[in-house]
C-alpha positions as CSV (number, residue, x, y, z in Angstrom):
1,M,15.7,-0.5,4.8
2,I,13.5,2.2,3.8
3,E,16.1,4.7,4.1
4,E,18.1,3.6,1.2
5,L,15.0,4.5,-1.1
6,K,15.0,7.9,0.1
7,N,18.8,7.9,0.1
8,D,19.6,10.7,-2.9
9,D,23.2,9.5,-3.1
10,L,22.4,6.2,-4.1
11,I,19.5,7.3,-6.7
12,N,21.8,9.4,-8.3
13,R,24.9,7.1,-8.4
14,I,23.0,4.5,-9.6
15,G,21.2,7.0,-12.6
16,G,17.9,7.3,-10.9
17,R,15.1,6.5,-9.7
18,F,13.3,4.5,-12.4
19,K,16.8,2.5,-13.1
20,F,17.3,2.0,-8.8
21,T,13.2,0.8,-9.2
22,A,14.4,-1.2,-12.1
23,M,17.5,-2.7,-10.5
24,I,15.5,-3.6,-7.4
25,Q,12.9,-5.4,-9.7
26,K,15.4,-7.6,-11.7
27,R,17.4,-8.7,-8.5
28,W,13.9,-9.1,-6.4
29,R,12.9,-11.7,-9.1
30,E,16.1,-13.4,-9.5
31,L,16.4,-13.9,-5.6
32,M,12.8,-15.2,-5.7
33,F,13.7,-17.7,-8.6
34,G,16.7,-19.1,-6.1
35,A,19.9,-16.8,-7.0
36,R,22.2,-16.8,-3.9
37,P,22.5,-13.4,-2.0
38,M,25.4,-11.3,-1.9
39,I,24.5,-10.8,1.9
40,E,24.2,-12.4,4.6
41,P,20.5,-13.0,4.6
42,G,19.5,-13.2,8.4
43,R,16.1,-12.4,8.8
44,L,16.1,-10.2,5.7
45,S,13.0,-10.7,3.0
46,P,14.0,-11.0,-0.9
47,L,13.2,-7.1,-1.5
48,E,15.3,-6.4,1.4
49,I,18.1,-8.8,0.5
50,A,17.8,-6.8,-3.4
51,I,17.7,-3.0,-1.8
52,K,20.5,-3.9,0.7
53,E,22.9,-5.7,-2.1
54,I,22.4,-2.5,-4.1
55,A,23.0,-0.1,-1.4
56,E,26.4,-1.7,-0.6
57,G,27.9,-2.0,-4.3
58,K,27.2,-5.3,-4.5
59,I,25.3,-4.8,-7.5
60,H,25.5,-2.5,-10.5
61,A,23.4,-1.1,-13.3
62,E,25.8,-2.3,-15.8
63,A,25.1,-5.9,-14.4
64,I,21.4,-6.0,-14.4
65,H,20.9,-4.6,-17.6
66,K,23.5,-6.6,-19.2
67,G,20.9,-9.6,-19.1
68,D,18.3,-7.9,-21.1
69,E,20.0,-7.9,-24.5
């Protein structure tokens, strides 16, 4: 799980560490307020789910910022 946070390819694909952090924060909040996970959660925490969803390409930067307008 921590490996994704250090993955420069993933961070560059998303557009940088700031954008990656913003995506994690927004998705984490959505999960905490009842959004359904896009992956099989198993025993993962909402934070781990958010990071894994982003790493697997289930969530894109454009989708995260669309709701902020």
